[in-house]
C-alpha positions as CSV (number, residue, x, y, z in Angstrom):
1,M,0.0,0.0,0.0
2,T,1.4,3.4,-1.0
3,T,1.5,6.0,1.7
4,I,0.8,9.6,0.4
5,S,2.8,12.1,2.5
6,K,1.0,15.3,3.2
7,A,2.6,18.7,3.4
8,P,3.1,20.1,6.9
9,P,0.1,22.1,8.1
10,F,2.2,25.3,8.6
11,T,4.2,27.4,6.3
12,L,6.8,29.9,7.7
13,Y,7.6,32.9,5.5
14,E,11.0,34.1,6.7
15,Y,14.4,35.7,6.1
16,R,16.7,33.2,7.7
17,A,19.2,35.7,9.0
18,S,16.6,37.7,10.9
19,P,16.6,37.2,14.6
20,F,12.8,37.6,14.7
21,C,12.5,34.8,12.1
22,V,14.9,32.7,14.2
23,A,12.7,33.3,17.2
24,V,9.7,31.9,15.5
25,R,11.7,28.9,14.3
26,V,12.7,28.2,17.9
27,G,9.0,28.5,18.9
28,L,7.9,26.0,16.3
29,H,10.6,23.6,17.5
30,E,9.5,24.1,21.1
31,C,6.0,23.0,19.9
32,Q,7.5,20.2,17.8
33,V,5.5,21.5,14.8
34,A,6.4,20.4,11.3
35,F,6.5,23.4,8.9
36,T,7.4,24.3,5.3
37,P,10.0,27.1,5.2
38,R,9.6,29.7,2.5
39,D,12.6,32.1,2.3
40,V,11.6,35.5,1.1
41,D,14.0,37.5,-1.1
42,L,14.3,40.9,0.5
43,T,15.5,42.5,-2.7
44,K,12.3,41.7,-4.6
45,P,8.9,43.3,-4.3
46,R,6.4,41.3,-2.2
47,T,3.8,39.4,-4.1
48,A,0.1,40.2,-3.8
49,A,-0.4,36.7,-2.3
50,F,2.2,37.4,0.4
51,L,0.7,40.8,1.2
52,K,-2.6,39.1,1.9
53,R,-0.8,37.2,4.7
54,S,1.4,40.1,5.9
55,P,-0.1,43.4,4.8
56,F,3.0,45.4,5.5
57,G,5.3,42.9,3.8
58,R,7.1,42.2,7.1
59,L,8.7,38.9,8.2
60,P,8.1,36.4,9.7
61,A,4.6,35.4,8.8
62,L,3.2,32.0,9.8
63,V,0.3,30.4,7.9
64,E,-1.7,27.5,9.2
65,H,-3.4,25.6,6.4
66,R,-6.9,24.6,7.6
67,P,-9.7,22.8,5.8
68,S,-11.7,26.0,6.1
69,G,-8.9,28.1,4.6
70,E,-5.6,29.8,5.6
71,L,-5.0,31.4,8.9
72,A,-2.1,33.9,8.6
73,V,-0.4,35.4,11.7
74,F,2.3,38.1,11.3
75,E,4.7,39.9,13.7
76,S,6.9,37.6,15.8
77,P,5.4,38.3,19.2
78,A,1.9,37.6,17.8
79,V,3.1,34.4,16.1
80,L,4.7,33.2,19.4
81,L,1.5,34.0,21.3
82,F,-0.5,32.2,18.7
83,L,1.7,29.1,19.1
84,A,1.3,29.3,22.9
85,E,-2.5,29.2,22.5
86,R,-2.5,26.7,19.7
87,F,-0.3,24.2,21.5
88,P,-1.1,24.7,25.2
89,Q,0.7,21.5,26.3
90,S,4.0,22.7,24.8
91,P,6.6,24.6,26.7
92,L,5.1,27.8,25.3
93,G,1.7,27.1,26.8
94,F,0.6,28.9,30.0
95,S,-0.1,27.1,33.2
96,D,-2.4,29.7,34.7
97,L,-3.4,33.4,34.4
98,T,-0.4,34.5,36.5
99,A,2.0,32.8,34.2
100,R,0.2,34.3,31.2
101,G,0.3,37.8,32.6
102,E,4.0,37.6,33.4
103,A,4.9,36.1,30.0
104,Y,2.9,38.8,28.2
105,S,4.7,41.6,30.1
106,W,8.1,40.3,29.5
107,L,7.4,39.5,25.8
108,S,6.2,43.1,25.3
109,Y,9.4,44.3,27.0
110,V,11.7,42.2,24.9
111,A,9.9,43.3,21.7
112,T,9.7,47.0,22.4
113,G,12.4,47.7,25.0
114,F,15.3,45.3,24.8
115,A,15.2,44.8,21.1
116,V,15.0,48.5,20.4
117,E,18.0,49.4,22.6
118,L,20.0,46.5,21.3
119,W,19.3,47.5,17.7
120,T,20.2,51.1,18.3
121,V,23.7,50.1,19.6
122,Y,24.1,47.5,16.8
123,C,23.4,50.2,14.2
124,E,25.9,52.6,15.7
125,E,28.6,50.0,15.7
126,H,27.9,47.9,12.6
127,V,25.4,49.4,10.2
128,L,25.9,53.2,10.0
129,E,28.7,54.6,7.9
130,D,31.4,56.6,9.6
131,G,29.8,59.9,8.6
132,E,26.4,58.9,9.9
133,R,27.6,57.8,13.3
134,S,27.2,60.0,16.3
135,P,29.5,59.5,19.3
136,R,27.0,61.2,21.5
137,S,24.1,59.0,20.4
138,H,26.4,55.9,20.7
139,Q,27.3,56.8,24.2
140,R,23.7,57.4,25.2
141,A,22.6,54.1,23.6
142,R,25.3,52.1,25.2
143,G,24.6,53.6,28.6
144,E,20.9,52.9,28.3
145,F,21.5,49.4,27.0
146,D,23.9,48.6,29.9
147,R,21.1,49.8,32.2
148,H,18.7,47.3,30.6
149,L,21.3,44.5,31.1
150,D,21.7,45.5,34.7
151,V,18.0,45.3,35.4
152,L,17.8,42.0,33.7
153,D,20.7,40.7,35.6
154,R,19.1,41.6,38.9
155,H,15.8,40.2,37.8
156,L,17.3,36.8,36.8
157,A,18.9,36.5,40.3
158,R,15.6,35.1,41.5
159,R,14.6,32.9,38.5
160,A,15.9,30.8,35.7
161,F,13.8,32.5,33.0
162,L,12.1,35.9,32.5
163,A,8.7,34.8,33.8
164,G,9.9,32.0,36.1
165,D,9.3,29.0,33.8
166,Y,10.4,29.1,30.1
167,S,8.0,31.2,28.1
168,V,7.4,33.0,24.8
169,A,9.4,35.9,26.2
170,D,12.5,33.8,26.4
171,T,11.8,32.4,22.9
172,L,11.9,36.0,21.4
173,A,15.0,36.9,23.5
174,T,17.0,33.8,22.4
175,P,18.3,35.2,19.0
176,L,18.5,38.7,20.3
177,L,20.9,37.6,23.0
178,D,23.1,36.0,20.3
179,L,23.6,39.5,18.9
180,L,25.6,40.4,22.0
181,D,28.5,38.5,20.5
182,H,28.7,41.2,17.9
183,L,28.7,44.1,20.4
184,K,31.4,45.1,22.8
185,V,29.5,43.8,25.8
186,D,31.4,42.3,28.7
187,L,29.0,39.7,30.0
188,A,31.3,39.1,32.9
189,A,29.6,42.2,34.3
190,F,26.2,40.5,33.9
191,P,26.8,36.9,34.9
192,R,23.1,36.0,35.3
193,V,22.3,37.3,31.8
194,R,25.2,35.2,30.5
195,S,23.9,32.1,32.4
196,W,20.4,32.7,31.0
197,R,21.7,32.9,27.5
198,D,23.6,29.6,28.1
199,R,20.4,27.9,29.3
200,L,18.5,29.1,26.2
201,R,21.3,27.8,23.9
202,E,21.2,24.4,25.6
203,R,17.5,23.8,24.6
204,P,17.0,21.4,21.8
205,S,14.9,23.9,20.0
206,Y,17.9,26.1,19.5
207,K,19.8,23.6,17.4
208,D,20.0,24.7,13.8
209,A,17.8,27.7,14.4
210,W,20.2,30.0,12.7
211,P,21.1,29.5,9.1
212,G,24.3,27.5,8.4
213,E,26.6,27.2,5.4
214,D,24.3,24.6,3.9
215,D,21.3,26.9,4.0
216,E,22.7,29.3,1.4
217,E,20.7,28.9,-1.9
C-alpha cells in the first residue's frame, strides 16, 4: 500500500538571517511542529499573495493551512503567542493566568524595549557609515543598553527564565541575546544574563535555528 505524505500544516515565510524569524523557528521547534519554510528574497517586491498574509510585507509570517482556509499570523510576538495558545501543552503554553500575565509583560518588554535598545547600539557599531555615526548617540545608547542589562541581571537572580518558567518571552529573547556576540559587551559584568543565555542555547529547540553554510541557496 502506497503512503501519500501530506505537506506540513504550517508554512513559515522568513528571512533566515533575521533574529525575529529565528525566534519563530525556535518557537515552532518548542511546539514540535512540522512546517514548510519559504525564504523571502528581500531584494524583490512582495507578491500580492504574500501581502494578503502580511499586509506590510514584514517577516516572519506564519500560515496554518486549515480545511476552512488559511490562517495567517504576522509579527513575531503575535506568532509566538498564537503558538502558545494553539499548543497549550507545549513549553510555550501557559499554566495559569499569572504565568500568562508575566509572560505577556516580558514578551512586550523584549519586543519594544530590549530589542530597540540593542538594535540602536548595533546600528551605531555595525550598520551606519562613519559619517552617519554620532559619538553622543552611541554613548547614550550604550549607557541605556547597559542599564537594561543590569535590570535583567538583577531580575534573573531570582529565576531561571524571565517569567519564572520558560515562556514566549525567552523564545523571542534567544536570538537577540546572540547578537551580543557582535557588540562590545562584557557579559562578565552581567553573569546572570550570561547564564540565562547559556540555558537558552542548551535547549533542543535552539539547534540549527540560525542558518548555516548549507542553507545558502
